C-alpha positions as CSV (number, residue, x, y, z in Angstrom):
1,M,112.2,138.1,99.1
2,S,109.5,136.0,100.7
3,A,109.4,132.1,100.4
4,N,106.3,132.5,98.1
5,E,108.3,134.6,95.8
6,K,110.9,132.0,94.9
7,Q,110.8,128.4,93.9
8,V,113.5,125.7,94.5
9,G,113.8,123.6,91.4
10,G,111.6,123.7,88.3
11,E,109.5,126.3,86.8
12,H,106.0,124.6,87.2
13,Y,104.5,127.3,89.5
14,K,105.7,130.4,87.8
15,N,102.5,131.2,86.2
16,D,100.2,130.1,88.9
17,D,98.3,133.1,90.3
18,G,96.3,131.1,92.9
19,P,97.2,130.9,96.5
20,Q,100.1,128.7,97.5
21,H,99.2,125.3,99.0
22,W,101.3,125.8,102.2
23,D,99.5,129.1,102.8
24,M,96.2,127.2,102.6
25,V,97.5,124.4,104.9
26,Y,98.5,126.9,107.5
27,A,95.1,129.0,107.2
28,F,93.0,125.9,107.6
29,K,95.3,124.3,110.2
30,L,95.5,121.1,108.3
31,D,97.4,118.1,109.7
32,Y,100.1,116.1,107.9
33,F,97.7,113.8,106.1
34,Q,95.3,116.5,105.1
35,G,98.0,118.6,103.7
36,N,99.4,115.8,101.7
37,I,96.0,114.7,100.4
38,T,95.3,118.3,99.3
39,K,98.7,118.8,97.8
40,Y,98.3,115.9,95.4
41,L,94.7,116.8,94.7
42,F,95.6,120.4,93.8
43,R,98.7,119.6,91.6
44,W,97.6,116.5,89.7
45,R,96.8,118.2,86.4
46,K,100.0,120.2,86.3
47,K,102.5,117.5,87.6
48,H,102.1,113.8,87.4
49,G,98.4,113.3,86.3
50,V,96.6,110.3,87.7
51,E,99.7,109.2,89.6
52,D,99.2,112.2,92.0
53,L,95.5,111.2,92.4
54,K,96.6,107.8,93.5
55,K,99.1,109.3,95.9
56,A,96.3,111.3,97.4
57,M,94.1,108.2,97.7
58,H,97.0,106.3,99.4
59,Y,97.4,109.0,102.0
60,L,93.6,109.0,102.4
61,E,93.6,105.3,102.9
62,K,96.1,105.6,105.7
63,Y,94.2,108.5,107.1
64,I,91.1,106.3,107.2
65,E,93.0,103.6,109.0
66,I,94.2,105.8,111.7
67,A,90.8,107.4,112.2
68,E,89.3,103.9,112.6
69,I,92.0,103.0,115.1
70,D,91.3,106.1,117.0
71,A,87.5,105.6,116.9
72,R,87.9,102.1,118.4
73,K,89.9,103.5,121.3
74,K,87.1,105.7,122.4
């Protein structure tokens, strides 16, 4: 059984026919922040609603801070 065929905890993805988020992270070579931002954006309607959108925004705020620091170093 592949990792995509099982779920640890809960039943919230059992009827989801779309691609698994981790497969998309791998395919698009997303970094840690991009992976977390997209994770919360993709799941917000099925899990924690607006709270997940706020989590995505929080990760994006940190990502912007890091990008600005990196831009100043150049």
